[in-house]
C-alpha positions, 0 to 999 in steps of 0.5 A: 500499500502507498500514500499519495506522499509516497509512504509506503506500507507492507502487511500480510493478509488471507483476504487480499479485497477485504484489506485493501477496503480496510485500509481505504476506509480506515477501518485499522488503526495504525500506520495506514490510517495514520500516512493514509497508505489507501493504494494498492500498488503491488502484491504477490499471492502465495498458497501458505502463508509461512510462504506469505509470511517470510516473504513479508519480512524479507520486504519490510528489510529491503530498501526504500530503492529496492522497494521502489524498484520491485514496485515499479518494474510492475506497475510503472506508473504506481497505478492502483490495482484495486481501482474498480474493485469496490464500483459495484458496493451498495452504498451502506457498504462504502460508508 
C-alpha cells in the first residue's frame, strides 16, 4: 500500500480485497491510517501463509530504493491496482 506522498506499507493477509478496503476506509488503526496508505501498488500471492510471512519479513528489511524498483518493475506508473474493485458495493458498504 502507498500513500499519495509515497509512504509505503507492507503487510500480509488471507483476504486481499477485504484488507485493502479496510485500509481505504481507515478501518484499521495504525500505520496505514496515520499515513493515509490507501493505494494498492503491488501484491504477491502465495499458497502457504508461512511463505507469505517469510516474504513479508524479507521485503520489510529491504531499502526503500529496492522496494521502489520492485514496484516500478510491475507497476511503472504506481497506479492503484484495486481501482474498480469496489465500484458495485451498495452505498451503505462504502461508508
